[in-house]
PyMOL CGO cylinders between C-alpha atoms (Angstrom):
from pymol import cmd
from pymol.cgo import CYLINDER

trace = [
    CYLINDER, 124.69, 135.26, 125.00, 125.86, 133.67, 128.26, 0.3, 1, 1, 1, 1, 1, 1,
    CYLINDER, 125.86, 133.67, 128.26, 122.31, 133.15, 129.53, 0.3, 1, 1, 1, 1, 1, 1,
    CYLINDER, 122.31, 133.15, 129.53, 121.36, 131.12, 126.45, 0.3, 1, 1, 1, 1, 1, 1,
    CYLINDER, 121.36, 131.12, 126.45, 124.42, 128.82, 126.34, 0.3, 1, 1, 1, 1, 1, 1,
    CYLINDER, 124.42, 128.82, 126.34, 124.58, 125.64, 128.42, 0.3, 1, 1, 1, 1, 1, 1,
    CYLINDER, 124.58, 125.64, 128.42, 126.91, 122.65, 128.54, 0.3, 1, 1, 1, 1, 1, 1,
    CYLINDER, 126.91, 122.65, 128.54, 125.40, 119.21, 129.11, 0.3, 1, 1, 1, 1, 1, 1,
    CYLINDER, 125.40, 119.21, 129.11, 127.69, 116.23, 128.83, 0.3, 1, 1, 1, 1, 1, 1,
    CYLINDER, 127.69, 116.23, 128.83, 130.00, 116.71, 125.86, 0.3, 1, 1, 1, 1, 1, 1,
    CYLINDER, 130.00, 116.71, 125.86, 127.74, 119.17, 124.04, 0.3, 1, 1, 1, 1, 1, 1,
    CYLINDER, 127.74, 119.17, 124.04, 127.02, 122.88, 124.21, 0.3, 1, 1, 1, 1, 1, 1,
    CYLINDER, 127.02, 122.88, 124.21, 123.42, 124.01, 123.67, 0.3, 1, 1, 1, 1, 1, 1,
    CYLINDER, 123.42, 124.01, 123.67, 122.41, 127.51, 122.60, 0.3, 1, 1, 1, 1, 1, 1,
    CYLINDER, 122.41, 127.51, 122.60, 119.51, 129.55, 121.22, 0.3, 1, 1, 1, 1, 1, 1,
    CYLINDER, 119.51, 129.55, 121.22, 119.95, 131.65, 118.09, 0.3, 1, 1, 1, 1, 1, 1,
    CYLINDER, 119.95, 131.65, 118.09, 117.79, 134.43, 116.66, 0.3, 1, 1, 1, 1, 1, 1,
    CYLINDER, 117.79, 134.43, 116.66, 118.30, 135.16, 112.95, 0.3, 1, 1, 1, 1, 1, 1,
    CYLINDER, 118.30, 135.16, 112.95, 116.74, 137.98, 110.94, 0.3, 1, 1, 1, 1, 1, 1,
    CYLINDER, 116.74, 137.98, 110.94, 116.22, 137.58, 107.19, 0.3, 1, 1, 1, 1, 1, 1,
    CYLINDER, 116.22, 137.58, 107.19, 116.29, 140.56, 104.85, 0.3, 1, 1, 1, 1, 1, 1,
    CYLINDER, 116.29, 140.56, 104.85, 114.61, 139.28, 101.72, 0.3, 1, 1, 1, 1, 1, 1,
    CYLINDER, 114.61, 139.28, 101.72, 111.10, 139.31, 100.28, 0.3, 1, 1, 1, 1, 1, 1,
    CYLINDER, 111.10, 139.31, 100.28, 110.05, 135.96, 101.78, 0.3, 1, 1, 1, 1, 1, 1,
    CYLINDER, 110.05, 135.96, 101.78, 107.19, 135.68, 104.25, 0.3, 1, 1, 1, 1, 1, 1,
    CYLINDER, 107.19, 135.68, 104.25, 109.60, 134.56, 106.98, 0.3, 1, 1, 1, 1, 1, 1,
    CYLINDER, 109.60, 134.56, 106.98, 111.44, 137.55, 108.43, 0.3, 1, 1, 1, 1, 1, 1,
    CYLINDER, 111.44, 137.55, 108.43, 113.17, 135.80, 111.36, 0.3, 1, 1, 1, 1, 1, 1,
    CYLINDER, 113.17, 135.80, 111.36, 113.71, 132.50, 113.11, 0.3, 1, 1, 1, 1, 1, 1,
    CYLINDER, 113.71, 132.50, 113.11, 114.68, 131.18, 116.50, 0.3, 1, 1, 1, 1, 1, 1,
    CYLINDER, 114.68, 131.18, 116.50, 116.52, 127.86, 116.69, 0.3, 1, 1, 1, 1, 1, 1,
    CYLINDER, 116.52, 127.86, 116.69, 117.73, 125.72, 119.57, 0.3, 1, 1, 1, 1, 1, 1,
    CYLINDER, 117.73, 125.72, 119.57, 121.01, 124.06, 118.67, 0.3, 1, 1, 1, 1, 1, 1,
    CYLINDER, 121.01, 124.06, 118.67, 123.58, 121.60, 119.97, 0.3, 1, 1, 1, 1, 1, 1,
    CYLINDER, 123.58, 121.60, 119.97, 127.30, 121.81, 119.18, 0.3, 1, 1, 1, 1, 1, 1,
    CYLINDER, 127.30, 121.81, 119.18, 130.28, 119.47, 119.18, 0.3, 1, 1, 1, 1, 1, 1,
    CYLINDER, 130.28, 119.47, 119.18, 132.90, 122.07, 120.08, 0.3, 1, 1, 1, 1, 1, 1,
    CYLINDER, 132.90, 122.07, 120.08, 135.93, 120.03, 119.08, 0.3, 1, 1, 1, 1, 1, 1,
    CYLINDER, 135.93, 120.03, 119.08, 134.71, 119.76, 115.46, 0.3, 1, 1, 1, 1, 1, 1,
    CYLINDER, 134.71, 119.76, 115.46, 132.46, 122.86, 115.16, 0.3, 1, 1, 1, 1, 1, 1,
    CYLINDER, 132.46, 122.86, 115.16, 129.51, 120.70, 114.15, 0.3, 1, 1, 1, 1, 1, 1,
    CYLINDER, 129.51, 120.70, 114.15, 125.97, 121.88, 114.83, 0.3, 1, 1, 1, 1, 1, 1,
    CYLINDER, 125.97, 121.88, 114.83, 122.56, 120.15, 114.99, 0.3, 1, 1, 1, 1, 1, 1,
    CYLINDER, 122.56, 120.15, 114.99, 119.27, 122.04, 114.93, 0.3, 1, 1, 1, 1, 1, 1,
    CYLINDER, 119.27, 122.04, 114.93, 116.95, 120.78, 117.68, 0.3, 1, 1, 1, 1, 1, 1,
    CYLINDER, 116.95, 120.78, 117.68, 114.01, 123.12, 117.17, 0.3, 1, 1, 1, 1, 1, 1,
    CYLINDER, 114.01, 123.12, 117.17, 113.09, 125.69, 114.53, 0.3, 1, 1, 1, 1, 1, 1,
    CYLINDER, 113.09, 125.69, 114.53, 110.46, 128.44, 114.69, 0.3, 1, 1, 1, 1, 1, 1,
    CYLINDER, 110.46, 128.44, 114.69, 110.03, 131.07, 111.98, 0.3, 1, 1, 1, 1, 1, 1,
    CYLINDER, 110.03, 131.07, 111.98, 108.18, 134.38, 112.30, 0.3, 1, 1, 1, 1, 1, 1,
    CYLINDER, 108.18, 134.38, 112.30, 106.49, 136.88, 109.98, 0.3, 1, 1, 1, 1, 1, 1,
    CYLINDER, 106.49, 136.88, 109.98, 108.34, 139.83, 111.56, 0.3, 1, 1, 1, 1, 1, 1,
    CYLINDER, 108.34, 139.83, 111.56, 111.95, 140.55, 112.49, 0.3, 1, 1, 1, 1, 1, 1,
    CYLINDER, 111.95, 140.55, 112.49, 113.39, 139.80, 115.94, 0.3, 1, 1, 1, 1, 1, 1,
    CYLINDER, 113.39, 139.80, 115.94, 111.14, 136.77, 116.51, 0.3, 1, 1, 1, 1, 1, 1,
    CYLINDER, 111.14, 136.77, 116.51, 107.96, 138.85, 116.44, 0.3, 1, 1, 1, 1, 1, 1,
    CYLINDER, 107.96, 138.85, 116.44, 104.73, 138.60, 114.49, 0.3, 1, 1, 1, 1, 1, 1,
    CYLINDER, 104.73, 138.60, 114.49, 102.90, 135.38, 113.72, 0.3, 1, 1, 1, 1, 1, 1,
    CYLINDER, 102.90, 135.38, 113.72, 104.60, 131.99, 113.77, 0.3, 1, 1, 1, 1, 1, 1,
    CYLINDER, 104.60, 131.99, 113.77, 105.06, 130.75, 110.19, 0.3, 1, 1, 1, 1, 1, 1,
    CYLINDER, 105.06, 130.75, 110.19, 106.38, 127.32, 111.09, 0.3, 1, 1, 1, 1, 1, 1,
    CYLINDER, 106.38, 127.32, 111.09, 107.34, 125.54, 114.27, 0.3, 1, 1, 1, 1, 1, 1,
    CYLINDER, 107.34, 125.54, 114.27, 109.04, 122.16, 114.56, 0.3, 1, 1, 1, 1, 1, 1,
    CYLINDER, 109.04, 122.16, 114.56, 111.05, 119.88, 116.80, 0.3, 1, 1, 1, 1, 1, 1,
    CYLINDER, 111.05, 119.88, 116.80, 113.52, 118.84, 114.13, 0.3, 1, 1, 1, 1, 1, 1,
    CYLINDER, 113.52, 118.84, 114.13, 114.17, 115.20, 115.16, 0.3, 1, 1, 1, 1, 1, 1,
    CYLINDER, 114.17, 115.20, 115.16, 110.41, 114.55, 115.27, 0.3, 1, 1, 1, 1, 1, 1,
    CYLINDER, 110.41, 114.55, 115.27, 109.24, 116.57, 112.24, 0.3, 1, 1, 1, 1, 1, 1,
    CYLINDER, 109.24, 116.57, 112.24, 112.17, 115.94, 109.89, 0.3, 1, 1, 1, 1, 1, 1,
    CYLINDER, 112.17, 115.94, 109.89, 114.58, 113.28, 111.21, 0.3, 1, 1, 1, 1, 1, 1,
    CYLINDER, 114.58, 113.28, 111.21, 116.58, 113.48, 107.97, 0.3, 1, 1, 1, 1, 1, 1,
    CYLINDER, 116.58, 113.48, 107.97, 117.47, 117.10, 108.87, 0.3, 1, 1, 1, 1, 1, 1,
    CYLINDER, 117.47, 117.10, 108.87, 118.66, 116.19, 112.38, 0.3, 1, 1, 1, 1, 1, 1,
    CYLINDER, 118.66, 116.19, 112.38, 122.25, 115.79, 111.20, 0.3, 1, 1, 1, 1, 1, 1,
    CYLINDER, 122.25, 115.79, 111.20, 125.59, 117.32, 112.10, 0.3, 1, 1, 1, 1, 1, 1,
    CYLINDER, 125.59, 117.32, 112.10, 126.43, 120.36, 109.97, 0.3, 1, 1, 1, 1, 1, 1,
    CYLINDER, 126.43, 120.36, 109.97, 130.08, 121.40, 109.89, 0.3, 1, 1, 1, 1, 1, 1,
    CYLINDER, 130.08, 121.40, 109.89, 131.04, 125.08, 109.57, 0.3, 1, 1, 1, 1, 1, 1,
    CYLINDER, 131.04, 125.08, 109.57, 134.43, 126.57, 108.66, 0.3, 1, 1, 1, 1, 1, 1,
    CYLINDER, 134.43, 126.57, 108.66, 136.10, 128.48, 111.50, 0.3, 1, 1, 1, 1, 1, 1,
    CYLINDER, 136.10, 128.48, 111.50, 136.14, 131.71, 109.49, 0.3, 1, 1, 1, 1, 1, 1,
    CYLINDER, 136.14, 131.71, 109.49, 132.44, 131.60, 108.51, 0.3, 1, 1, 1, 1, 1, 1,
    CYLINDER, 132.44, 131.60, 108.51, 129.82, 133.63, 110.40, 0.3, 1, 1, 1, 1, 1, 1,
    CYLINDER, 129.82, 133.63, 110.40, 128.30, 130.46, 111.86, 0.3, 1, 1, 1, 1, 1, 1,
    CYLINDER, 128.30, 130.46, 111.86, 131.74, 129.03, 112.68, 0.3, 1, 1, 1, 1, 1, 1,
    CYLINDER, 131.74, 129.03, 112.68, 132.66, 132.20, 114.60, 0.3, 1, 1, 1, 1, 1, 1,
    CYLINDER, 132.66, 132.20, 114.60, 129.36, 131.99, 116.50, 0.3, 1, 1, 1, 1, 1, 1,
    CYLINDER, 129.36, 131.99, 116.50, 130.08, 128.36, 117.46, 0.3, 1, 1, 1, 1, 1, 1,
    CYLINDER, 130.08, 128.36, 117.46, 133.60, 129.22, 118.63, 0.3, 1, 1, 1, 1, 1, 1,
    CYLINDER, 133.60, 129.22, 118.63, 132.22, 131.99, 120.85, 0.3, 1, 1, 1, 1, 1, 1,
    CYLINDER, 132.22, 131.99, 120.85, 129.45, 129.74, 122.24, 0.3, 1, 1, 1, 1, 1, 1,
    CYLINDER, 129.45, 129.74, 122.24, 132.02, 127.07, 123.06, 0.3, 1, 1, 1, 1, 1, 1,
    CYLINDER, 132.02, 127.07, 123.06, 134.20, 129.59, 124.95, 0.3, 1, 1, 1, 1, 1, 1,
    CYLINDER, 134.20, 129.59, 124.95, 131.39, 130.48, 127.36, 0.3, 1, 1, 1, 1, 1, 1,
    CYLINDER, 131.39, 130.48, 127.36, 130.98, 127.11, 129.02, 0.3, 1, 1, 1, 1, 1, 1,
]
cmd.load_cgo(trace, "trace")
């Protein structure tokens, strides 16, 4: 994780790979994110989904969020005890 986490100014930036285990066409995604560590808020910068797990297979969708969907380029807050909240806490500890 340390190689994918960077601090720039007051924000921490990280990459995240997520696998989905459902019957949808998308089996995984890779996102680039920015975090406000003091509030555990996250913004998605880019989003790419794939037809196979682990970011493999064909690209289903690919977007720079602020350009493709500015209304989705918002701060999302996560509880400290949620899976995403725990990930953000760990990312913020690295840098």
